[in-house]
N, C-alpha and C positions, 0 to 999 in steps of 0.2 A: 412709202417705203420703197427702197431701190430694189429692182429686179436682180436676182443673182446672175452672175456672168456664167454663161454656158460655153465650155471649151469647144464642144462639137467635134472633137477628134475621135474617130473610130478606126481601129485597125482590124483588118480581116485577113484570114488565110495565112499565107506565108509571111506577110508583113507583121501580123500579130505574133506569130511564132518566133520570128527573128528578134522582135522587140523584147519578148519575154526572155529569150535566151540571153540577150545582151544585159538585161536587168539582173539576171541571175549571176553573171560573171562579166561585169563591165571591163572594157579595155581602155587604156589611155595611151595615146601616142606621145612621142618625144615633143612634138609641137604643142600638144595639150599640156604637158608638164611645164613647158616654157611659159605658156600663157598663165598657168596657175602661179608660177614663181613671180612673174611680173605683177600679177594682181596682188599677191601678198606684199611685195615691195611697196607698191603704191598705197595699199591699205595701211601699212605701218607708218608711212610718211603722213597720212591723213589723220591718224588716230590722235585723239586729244589726251 
């Protein structure tokens, strides 16, 4: 049987707090929106 993959990522202190705050209210930049639009366009062309 295969061994489960362990991510091994642990955040501590300020890094953990910032990550938690971001997950509570994520932000998206204009560049991020453009990437999502492009991904949606490409996915619609690939759909069967």
